[in-house]
TIRO-2110 file (N, C-alpha, C; in Angstrom, 1 decimal):
// TIRO-2110
3.8, -8.9, -3.4, N, 1, A
5.1, -8.4, -3.7, CA, 1, A
5.9, -7.9, -2.5, C, 1, A
5.2, -7.2, -1.6, N, 2, A
5.9, -6.7, -0.4, CA, 2, A
5.2, -7.1, 0.9, C, 2, A
6.0, -7.2, 2.0, N, 3, A
5.5, -7.4, 3.3, CA, 3, A
6.1, -6.2, 4.1, C, 3, A
5.3, -5.4, 4.7, N, 4, A
5.8, -4.2, 5.5, CA, 4, A
5.6, -4.5, 6.9, C, 4, A
6.6, -4.4, 7.7, N, 5, A
6.5, -4.7, 9.1, CA, 5, A
5.7, -3.7, 9.9, C, 5, A
5.4, -4.1, 11.2, N, 6, A
4.5, -3.3, 12.0, CA, 6, A
4.9, -1.9, 12.3, C, 6, A
6.1, -1.5, 12.1, N, 7, A
6.6, -0.1, 12.3, CA, 7, A
6.3, 0.8, 11.1, C, 7, A
5.7, 0.2, 10.0, N, 8, A
5.6, 1.0, 8.8, CA, 8, A
4.2, 1.0, 8.2, C, 8, A
3.2, 1.1, 9.0, N, 9, A
1.8, 1.1, 8.6, CA, 9, A
1.5, 2.2, 7.5, C, 9, A
2.0, 3.4, 7.7, N, 10, A
1.7, 4.5, 6.8, CA, 10, A
2.4, 4.2, 5.4, C, 10, A
3.6, 3.7, 5.5, N, 11, A
4.3, 3.3, 4.2, CA, 11, A
3.5, 2.2, 3.5, C, 11, A
2.9, 1.3, 4.2, N, 12, A
2.1, 0.2, 3.6, CA, 12, A
0.9, 0.8, 2.8, C, 12, A
0.3, 1.7, 3.4, N, 13, A
-0.9, 2.4, 2.8, CA, 13, A
-0.5, 3.1, 1.5, C, 13, A
0.7, 3.8, 1.6, N, 14, A
1.1, 4.6, 0.4, CA, 14, A
1.6, 3.6, -0.7, C, 14, A
2.2, 2.5, -0.4, N, 15, A
2.6, 1.6, -1.4, CA, 15, A
1.4, 1.0, -2.1, C, 15, A
0.3, 0.8, -1.3, N, 16, A
-1.0, 0.3, -1.9, CA, 16, A
-1.5, 1.3, -2.8, C, 16, A
-1.5, 2.6, -2.4, N, 17, A
-2.0, 3.7, -3.3, CA, 17, A
-1.2, 3.8, -4.6, C, 17, A
0.1, 3.4, -4.5, N, 18, A
0.9, 3.4, -5.7, CA, 18, A
0.6, 2.2, -6.6, C, 18, A
-0.2, 1.3, -6.1, N, 19, A
-0.6, 0.1, -6.8, CA, 19, A
0.2, -1.2, -6.5, C, 19, A
1.0, -1.2, -5.5, N, 20, A
1.8, -2.4, -5.1, CA, 20, A
1.0, -3.3, -4.1, C, 20, A
1.1, -4.6, -4.4, N, 21, A
0.5, -5.6, -3.5, CA, 21, A
1.4, -5.6, -2.3, C, 21, A
0.8, -5.0, -1.2, N, 22, A
1.6, -4.8, 0.1, CA, 22, A
0.8, -5.4, 1.3, C, 22, A
1.3, -6.4, 1.9, N, 23, A
0.7, -7.0, 3.1, CA, 23, A
1.3, -6.3, 4.3, C, 23, A
0.5, -6.0, 5.2, N, 24, A
0.9, -5.3, 6.5, CA, 24, A
0.1, -6.0, 7.6, C, 24, A
0.7, -6.3, 8.7, N, 25, A
0.1, -6.8, 9.9, CA, 25, A
0.8, -6.3, 11.1, C, 25, A
0.1, -5.7, 12.0, N, 26, A
0.7, -5.3, 13.3, CA, 26, A
0.7, -6.4, 14.3, C, 26, A
0.1, -7.5, 14.0, N, 27, A
0.0, -8.6, 15.0, CA, 27, A
0.8, -9.8, 14.7, C, 27, A
1.5, -9.9, 13.6, N, 28, A
2.3, -11.1, 13.3, CA, 28, A
3.6, -11.1, 14.0, C, 28, A
4.1, -12.2, 14.5, N, 29, A
5.4, -12.3, 15.1, CA, 29, A
6.4, -12.4, 14.0, C, 29, A
7.7, -12.3, 14.4, N, 30, A
8.8, -12.3, 13.4, CA, 30, A
8.8, -13.7, 12.6, C, 30, A
8.6, -14.8, 13.3, N, 31, A
8.6, -16.1, 12.7, CA, 31, A
7.5, -16.2, 11.6, C, 31, A
6.3, -15.7, 11.9, N, 32, A
5.2, -15.7, 11.0, CA, 32, A
5.5, -14.8, 9.8, C, 32, A
6.1, -13.7, 10.0, N, 33, A
6.4, -12.8, 8.9, CA, 33, A
7.4, -13.4, 8.0, C, 33, A
8.5, -14.0, 8.6, N, 34, A
9.5, -14.6, 7.7, CA, 34, A
8.9, -15.9, 7.0, C, 34, A
8.1, -16.6, 7.6, N, 35, A
7.4, -17.8, 7.0, CA, 35, A
6.6, -17.3, 5.8, C, 35, A
5.8, -16.3, 6.0, N, 36, A
4.9, -15.8, 4.9, CA, 36, A
5.8, -15.3, 3.7, C, 36, A
6.9, -14.5, 4.0, N, 37, A
7.7, -14.0, 3.0, CA, 37, A
8.4, -15.2, 2.2, C, 37, A
8.8, -16.2, 2.9, N, 38, A
9.4, -17.4, 2.3, CA, 38, A
8.4, -18.1, 1.4, C, 38, A
7.2, -18.3, 1.9, N, 39, A
6.1, -19.0, 1.1, CA, 39, A
5.6, -18.3, -0.1, C, 39, A
5.6, -16.9, 0.0, N, 40, A
5.0, -16.1, -1.1, CA, 40, A
6.0, -15.4, -1.9, C, 40, A
7.3, -15.4, -1.5, N, 41, A
8.3, -14.6, -2.2, CA, 41, A
8.2, -13.1, -2.1, C, 41, A
7.5, -12.7, -1.0, N, 42, A
7.4, -11.3, -0.8, CA, 42, A
8.7, -10.7, -0.3, C, 42, A
8.9, -9.4, -0.7, N, 43, A
10.1, -8.7, -0.2, CA, 43, A
9.7, -8.0, 1.1, C, 43, A
10.5, -8.3, 2.1, N, 44, A
10.3, -7.7, 3.5, CA, 44, A
10.8, -6.3, 3.5, C, 44, A
10.0, -5.3, 3.9, N, 45, A
10.4, -4.0, 4.1, CA, 45, A
10.4, -3.7, 5.6, C, 45, A
11.5, -3.3, 6.2, N, 46, A
11.5, -3.2, 7.6, CA, 46, A
12.4, -2.0, 8.1, C, 46, A
12.1, -1.6, 9.3, N, 47, A
12.9, -0.6, 10.0, CA, 47, A
13.7, -1.3, 11.2, C, 47, A
13.3, -2.5, 11.4, N, 48, A
13.9, -3.3, 12.5, CA, 48, A
15.1, -4.1, 12.1, C, 48, A
16.3, -3.6, 12.6, N, 49, A
17.6, -4.2, 12.2, CA, 49, A
17.7, -5.6, 12.6, C, 49, A
17.2, -6.0, 13.7, N, 50, A
17.3, -7.4, 14.1, CA, 50, A
16.4, -8.3, 13.2, C, 50, A
15.2, -7.9, 12.9, N, 51, A
14.4, -8.6, 12.0, CA, 51, A
15.1, -8.7, 10.6, C, 51, A
15.7, -7.6, 10.2, N, 52, A
16.4, -7.6, 8.9, CA, 52, A
17.5, -8.7, 8.9, C, 52, A
18.3, -8.7, 10.0, N, 53, A
19.4, -9.7, 10.1, CA, 53, A
18.9, -11.1, 10.0, C, 53, A
17.8, -11.4, 10.8, N, 54, A
17.2, -12.8, 10.8, CA, 54, A
16.7, -13.2, 9.4, C, 54, A
16.0, -12.2, 8.8, N, 55, A
15.4, -12.5, 7.5, CA, 55, A
16.5, -12.8, 6.4, C, 55, A
17.6, -12.0, 6.4, N, 56, A
18.7, -12.1, 5.5, CA, 56, A
19.3, -13.5, 5.7, C, 56, A
19.5, -13.9, 7.0, N, 57, A
20.1, -15.2, 7.3, CA, 57, A
19.2, -16.4, 6.7, C, 57, A
17.9, -16.1, 6.6, N, 58, A
17.0, -17.1, 6.1, CA, 58, A
16.8, -17.0, 4.6, C, 58, A
17.6, -16.1, 3.9, N, 59, A
17.5, -16.0, 2.5, CA, 59, A
16.3, -15.2, 2.0, C, 59, A
15.7, -14.4, 2.8, N, 60, A
14.5, -13.6, 2.4, CA, 60, A
15.0, -12.3, 1.9, C, 60, A
14.5, -11.9, 0.7, N, 61, A
14.9, -10.6, 0.2, CA, 61, A
14.3, -9.5, 1.0, C, 61, A
15.1, -8.5, 1.4, N, 62, A
14.7, -7.5, 2.3, CA, 62, A
15.2, -6.1, 1.9, C, 62, A
14.4, -5.1, 2.3, N, 63, A
14.8, -3.7, 2.1, CA, 63, A
14.6, -3.0, 3.4, C, 63, A
15.7, -2.3, 3.8, N, 64, A
15.7, -1.6, 5.0, CA, 64, A
15.4, -0.1, 4.8, C, 64, A
14.6, 0.5, 5.6, N, 65, A
14.4, 2.0, 5.6, CA, 65, A
14.7, 2.5, 7.0, C, 65, A
15.4, 3.6, 6.9, N, 66, A
15.9, 4.2, 8.2, CA, 66, A
15.0, 5.3, 8.7, C, 66, A
14.3, 6.1, 7.8, N, 67, A
13.6, 7.2, 8.2, CA, 67, A
12.3, 6.9, 9.0, C, 67, A
11.9, 7.8, 9.8, N, 68, A
10.6, 7.7, 10.5, CA, 68, A
9.4, 8.3, 9.8, C, 68, A
9.7, 9.0, 8.7, N, 69, A
8.7, 9.7, 7.9, CA, 69, A
8.4, 8.9, 6.6, C, 69, A
7.1, 8.6, 6.4, N, 70, A
6.7, 7.8, 5.2, CA, 70, A
7.2, 8.4, 3.9, C, 70, A
7.2, 9.7, 3.8, N, 71, A
7.7, 10.4, 2.6, CA, 71, A
9.2, 10.0, 2.3, C, 71, A
10.0, 10.1, 3.3, N, 72, A
11.4, 9.8, 3.2, CA, 72, A
11.6, 8.3, 3.0, C, 72, A
10.7, 7.5, 3.6, N, 73, A
10.8, 6.1, 3.4, CA, 73, A
10.5, 5.7, 2.0, C, 73, A
9.6, 6.4, 1.3, N, 74, A
9.3, 6.2, -0.1, CA, 74, A
10.5, 6.6, -0.9, C, 74, A
11.1, 7.7, -0.6, N, 75, A
12.3, 8.2, -1.3, CA, 75, A
13.5, 7.1, -1.1, C, 75, A
13.7, 6.6, 0.1, N, 76, A
14.7, 5.6, 0.3, CA, 76, A
14.4, 4.4, -0.6, C, 76, A
13.2, 3.9, -0.6, N, 77, A
12.8, 2.7, -1.3, CA, 77, A
13.0, 3.0, -2.8, C, 77, A
12.7, 4.2, -3.3, N, 78, A
12.8, 4.5, -4.7, CA, 78, A
14.2, 4.4, -5.2, C, 78, A
15.2, 4.6, -4.3, N, 79, A
16.6, 4.5, -4.7, CA, 79, A
17.0, 3.0, -4.8, C, 79, A
16.2, 2.1, -4.3, N, 80, A
16.6, 0.7, -4.3, CA, 80, A
15.8, -0.1, -5.3, C, 80, A
14.5, 0.3, -5.5, N, 81, A
13.6, -0.4, -6.4, CA, 81, A
12.8, 0.6, -7.2, C, 81, A
12.2, 0.2, -8.3, N, 82, A
11.4, 1.1, -9.1, CA, 82, A
10.0, 1.1, -8.5, C, 82, A
9.6, 2.3, -8.1, N, 83, A
8.3, 2.5, -7.5, CA, 83, A
7.3, 3.2, -8.4, C, 83, A
7.7, 3.3, -9.7, N, 84, A
6.8, 3.9, -10.6, CA, 84, A
5.8, 2.8, -11.1, C, 84, A
4.6, 3.0, -11.0, N, 85, A
3.6, 2.0, -11.3, CA, 85, A
2.4, 2.6, -12.2, C, 85, A
2.0, 1.8, -13.1, N, 86, A
0.8, 2.3, -14.0, CA, 86, A
-0.5, 1.9, -13.3, C, 86, A
-0.4, 1.2, -12.2, N, 87, A
-1.6, 0.7, -11.5, CA, 87, A
-2.0, 1.5, -10.3, C, 87, A
-1.6, 2.8, -10.2, N, 88, A
-1.9, 3.6, -9.1, CA, 88, A
-3.4, 3.7, -8.8, C, 88, A
-3.7, 3.8, -7.5, N, 89, A
-5.0, 3.9, -7.0, CA, 89, A
-5.9, 2.7, -7.4, C, 89, A
-5.3, 1.5, -7.6, N, 90, A
-6.0, 0.3, -8.0, CA, 90, A
-6.2, -0.7, -6.9, C, 90, A
-5.7, -0.4, -5.7, N, 91, A
-5.9, -1.3, -4.5, CA, 91, A
-6.6, -0.6, -3.4, C, 91, A
-7.3, -1.3, -2.5, N, 92, A
-7.8, -0.8, -1.3, CA, 92, A
-6.7, -0.4, -0.4, C, 92, A
-6.7, 0.8, 0.1, N, 93, A
-5.6, 1.2, 1.0, CA, 93, A
-5.7, 0.5, 2.4, C, 93, A
-6.8, 0.0, 2.7, N, 94, A
-6.9, -0.7, 4.0, CA, 94, A
-6.7, -2.2, 3.8, C, 94, A
-7.3, -2.8, 2.8, N, 95, A
-7.3, -4.3, 2.7, CA, 95, A
-6.3, -4.9, 1.7, C, 95, A
-5.8, -4.0, 0.8, N, 96, A
-4.8, -4.4, -0.2, CA, 96, A
-5.4, -5.2, -1.3, C, 96, A
-6.7, -5.3, -1.4, N, 97, A
-7.4, -6.0, -2.4, CA, 97, A
-7.6, -5.1, -3.6, C, 97, A
-7.5, -5.7, -4.8, N, 98, A
-7.7, -4.9, -6.1, CA, 98, A
-9.1, -4.5, -6.1, C, 98, A
-9.3, -3.2, -6.5, N, 99, A
-10.6, -2.6, -6.6, CA, 99, A
-11.3, -3.0, -7.9, C, 99, A
-12.6, -3.0, -7.8, N, 100, A
-13.5, -3.3, -9.0, CA, 100, A
-14.3, -2.1, -9.3, C, 100, A
-14.8, -2.0, -10.5, N, 101, A
-15.8, -1.0, -10.8, CA, 101, A
-17.0, -1.1, -10.0, C, 101, A
-17.6, 0.0, -9.5, N, 102, A
-18.8, -0.1, -8.8, CA, 102, A
-19.9, 0.5, -9.6, C, 102, A
-21.1, -0.1, -9.4, N, 103, A
-22.3, 0.4, -10.1, CA, 103, A
-23.1, 1.4, -9.2, C, 103, A
-24.0, 2.1, -9.7, N, 104, A
-24.8, 3.1, -9.0, CA, 104, A
-25.4, 2.6, -7.7, C, 104, A
-26.0, 1.4, -7.8, N, 105, A
-26.6, 0.8, -6.6, CA, 105, A
-25.7, 0.5, -5.5, C, 105, A
-24.5, 0.1, -5.8, N, 106, A
-23.5, -0.3, -4.8, CA, 106, A
-23.0, 1.0, -4.0, C, 106, A
-23.0, 2.1, -4.7, N, 107, A
-22.5, 3.3, -4.0, CA, 107, A
-23.5, 4.2, -3.4, C, 107, A
-24.8, 4.0, -3.8, N, 108, A
-25.8, 4.9, -3.4, CA, 108, A
-25.9, 5.3, -1.9, C, 108, A
-25.7, 4.4, -1.0, N, 109, A
-25.8, 4.6, 0.4, CA, 109, A
-24.5, 4.9, 1.0, C, 109, A
-23.4, 4.8, 0.2, N, 110, A
-22.1, 4.9, 0.8, CA, 110, A
-21.3, 6.2, 0.4, C, 110, A
-21.9, 6.9, -0.6, N, 111, A
-21.2, 8.1, -1.1, CA, 111, A
-22.1, 9.3, -1.0, C, 111, A
-21.7, 10.4, -0.5, N, 112, A
-22.5, 11.6, -0.4, CA, 112, A
-23.1, 11.9, -1.8, C, 112, A
-24.4, 12.5, -1.7, N, 113, A
-25.1, 12.8, -2.9, CA, 113, A
-24.3, 13.7, -3.9, C, 113, A
-23.7, 14.8, -3.3, N, 114, A
-23.0, 15.7, -4.2, CA, 114, A
-21.8, 15.0, -4.9, C, 114, A
-21.2, 14.0, -4.3, N, 115, A
-20.1, 13.3, -4.9, CA, 115, A
-20.7, 12.4, -6.1, C, 115, A
-21.9, 11.9, -5.8, N, 116, A
-22.5, 11.1, -6.9, CA, 116, A
-22.8, 11.9, -8.1, C, 116, A
-23.2, 13.2, -7.9, N, 117, A
-23.5, 14.1, -8.9, CA, 117, A
-22.3, 14.6, -9.7, C, 117, A
-21.1, 14.7, -9.0, N, 118, A
-19.9, 15.3, -9.7, CA, 118, A
-18.9, 14.2, -10.2, C, 118, A
-19.0, 13.0, -9.7, N, 119, A
-18.1, 12.0, -10.2, CA, 119, A
-18.8, 10.9, -11.0, C, 119, A
-18.1, 10.4, -12.0, N, 120, A
-18.8, 9.3, -12.8, CA, 120, A
-18.2, 7.9, -12.4, C, 120, A
-16.9, 7.8, -12.1, N, 121, A
-16.3, 6.5, -11.9, CA, 121, A
-16.1, 6.3, -10.4, C, 121, A
-16.6, 5.2, -10.0, N, 122, A
-16.5, 4.7, -8.6, CA, 122, A
-15.9, 3.3, -8.6, C, 122, A
-15.1, 3.0, -7.6, N, 123, A
-14.5, 1.7, -7.4, CA, 123, A
-14.8, 1.2, -6.0, C, 123, A
-14.9, -0.1, -6.0, N, 124, A
-15.3, -0.7, -4.7, CA, 124, A
-14.3, -1.8, -4.3, C, 124, A
-14.0, -1.9, -3.0, N, 125, A
-13.2, -2.9, -2.5, CA, 125, A
-14.1, -4.1, -2.3, C, 125, A
-13.9, -5.2, -3.0, N, 126, A
-14.8, -6.4, -2.8, CA, 126, A
-14.7, -7.0, -1.4, C, 126, A
-13.6, -6.7, -0.7, N, 127, A
-13.4, -7.3, 0.6, CA, 127, A
-14.1, -6.5, 1.7, C, 127, A
-13.8, -5.2, 1.8, N, 128, A
-14.4, -4.4, 2.9, CA, 128, A
-15.6, -3.5, 2.5, C, 128, A
-15.8, -3.4, 1.2, N, 129, A
-16.9, -2.6, 0.7, CA, 129, A
-16.7, -1.1, 0.7, C, 129, A
-15.4, -0.7, 1.0, N, 130, A
-15.1, 0.7, 0.9, CA, 130, A
-15.2, 1.2, -0.6, C, 130, A
-15.7, 2.4, -0.8, N, 131, A
-15.9, 3.0, -2.1, CA, 131, A
-14.8, 4.1, -2.3, C, 131, A
-14.2, 4.1, -3.5, N, 132, A
-13.2, 5.0, -3.9, CA, 132, A
-13.7, 5.8, -5.2, C, 132, A
-13.2, 7.0, -5.2, N, 133, A
-13.4, 7.9, -6.4, CA, 133, A
-12.3, 8.9, -6.5, C, 133, A
-12.2, 9.5, -7.7, N, 134, A
-11.1, 10.4, -7.9, CA, 134, A
-11.5, 11.8, -7.5, C, 134, A
-11.4, 12.0, -6.2, N, 135, A
-11.7, 13.4, -5.7, CA, 135, A
-10.4, 14.1, -5.4, C, 135, A
-10.5, 15.2, -4.7, N, 136, A
-9.3, 16.1, -4.4, CA, 136, A
-8.3, 15.3, -3.6, C, 136, A
-8.7, 14.3, -2.8, N, 137, A
-7.7, 13.5, -2.1, CA, 137, A
-6.7, 12.8, -3.0, C, 137, A
-7.3, 12.3, -4.2, N, 138, A
-6.4, 11.6, -5.1, CA, 138, A
-5.4, 12.6, -5.8, C, 138, A
-5.9, 13.8, -6.1, N, 139, A
-5.0, 14.9, -6.7, CA, 139, A
-3.9, 15.2, -5.7, C, 139, A
-4.2, 15.3, -4.4, N, 140, A
-3.2, 15.6, -3.4, CA, 140, A
-2.2, 14.5, -3.3, C, 140, A
-2.7, 13.3, -3.3, N, 141, A
-1.7, 12.1, -3.2, CA, 141, A
-0.8, 12.1, -4.4, C, 141, A
-1.4, 12.3, -5.6, N, 142, A
-0.6, 12.3, -6.8, CA, 142, A
0.4, 13.4, -6.8, C, 142, A
0.0, 14.6, -6.3, N, 143, A
1.0, 15.7, -6.2, CA, 143, A
2.1, 15.3, -5.3, C, 143, A
1.8, 14.7, -4.2, N, 144, A
2.8, 14.3, -3.2, CA, 144, A
3.8, 13.3, -3.9, C, 144, A
3.2, 12.3, -4.6, N, 145, A
4.1, 11.3, -5.2, CA, 145, A
5.0, 12.0, -6.3, C, 145, A
4.4, 12.9, -7.0, N, 146, A
5.2, 13.6, -8.1, CA, 146, A
6.4, 14.4, -7.4, C, 146, A
6.1, 15.1, -6.3, N, 147, A
7.2, 15.8, -5.6, CA, 147, A
8.3, 14.9, -5.1, C, 147, A
7.9, 13.7, -4.8, N, 148, A
8.9, 12.7, -4.3, CA, 148, A
9.6, 12.0, -5.4, C, 148, A
9.2, 12.3, -6.7, N, 149, A
9.9, 11.7, -7.8, CA, 149, A
9.3, 10.4, -8.2, C, 149, A
8.1, 10.1, -7.8, N, 150, A
7.5, 8.9, -8.1, CA, 150, A
6.4, 9.0, -9.2, C, 150, A
END
């Protein structure tokens, strides 16, 4: 759905936490970014006015954010597109891959024992192997999203 340029890494992570398919790369050149957006129909989110101009000229749907703060960037985007999602916390914040349910064996060596005793539901990124669970970090993220109107 989205491609977030190299200036917006934190925003990419937050969009993933909100449940949006968000590609981010700090190594792709402008031509590669625009080609990927054209091929996949992704919306380019950028802070780079020159990249924005070039992408618009090529017919790529773009969204510009002006702020340097990811919170304000989310607010800016929410005024342009609907960022309310029922799939929150469903993607790996690092890989962008959809999470799957994890079984006890998969998490045993990756999650502290006390977390295993207090949480029942665990999710696994099938790409990088990172394990997720609904701890206090999820509550903090959800509270931040609520305060931002998301």
